[in-house]
N, C-alpha and C positions, 0 to 999 in steps of 0.2 A: 504495500501499500505506500504511494506517495503521499504529499500534502501539497497545496498549493496556500500562496498567499494572495488574496485580488484585494488588490487596493486602484484608486482614481488622489490624484497629487493636481489640487490645483492654485493659484495664488491670489490674495483677495485685499480689495483697496477698500477700504467703507465699506464692504457690501458688497460689493462687484466685483466677480470677476475678474480681473487683468491676463491671469497669464492659466491655460491649460492646457495638455496635450491635442484639443482641436485648436485649439489657435493658433498653438505653436507650429501648428501644420500648416497652416493656413500663412503664417508668419515666410517659412521656410520655401512653400511655394509659392508668395511673393516676389523671391527673393531670386527661384530660381527661374521666376515668366519673364520675368519685370511687370507685371500686371491683375491687378485684382479679376480682373474676369478669366485670366487665363488658370488663374492657382483657383479659383473655385472649381471652373469646369474640370481642371483637375483631381480633385478632392472631391469630382460629382455635388456640386454645393450648387445651391441658385444661387445666381448673383448678387439679389436682396439680401439671404441669408450669411454669405462672405461677406460682405459690406456694412451689415448686422456688428460680425463677431469682429473686422475692424475696427469700426466707431468707438466698441464697448472699452475694444482697448484703447484708444487710443484716445479713449475721456477717461480712465482708469489710473494711464499713464503718470509721470510725470514731465516727464518730456514727451513728443510727436516721437510715432514707430515706423513711419513709413512718409515721405513723401510722394503725394502724388498730382498730374497733373493732369487736365485734362483733356478727354475724347474732342480730338477733333479732322486734318485731313488725313494724317500719318496715325492718330489714333492716340489714345490717353497710355499712360504707364502710373505704375505703383513702384517704389523702391527703397529698406529698408533705410533709417536712418543709424548710425553707429550706434546712436542710445537702443535703437530696436531689436539691432543685431547684438549688442550685450546680455539684453531681457533675456533672450534665445540659448544665448551659450548660459545663462543664469541657470535655467531651468532648466535645462539638461544636466548639468553639473547634480543642479539638487534632485531630480529624478531618478538618474544612476546610482549614487548615495542613499538615496531612499530605497533603491531597488536591493544595494549588497545589504547592509541595516539588515531588509526585511529576509533577505538568506540566511544571513546569520542566524537572524532565529527561527526562521523556522531548519535549520538542521538544530540547533536543543532540541528542541520537537520530536525530530524524526527518529535522534537517538535515546529517547523515551521507552 
């Protein structure tokens, strides 16, 4: 018999979610595609849902997480700010360290 620990981590600011796994995936997709609409499409999200998630991150963050340009002849775009990139890195480290801790705790249970 093997055991698993299930957990989800998110960071809140004034009871609003700043970052969670879904928001981080969206930010990474924006970084990879240079566009909110392309990022949404790559994650099978509606543009409206992706926009709402990004808007909530930007409203909860201390500084802007993305720089957006309005569409037009060449189309719009979105890119992460250095602050946005640092938030992703911090979240990834926290998430990784949390899972390592949980694995250590689970190992204690499995030996019982």
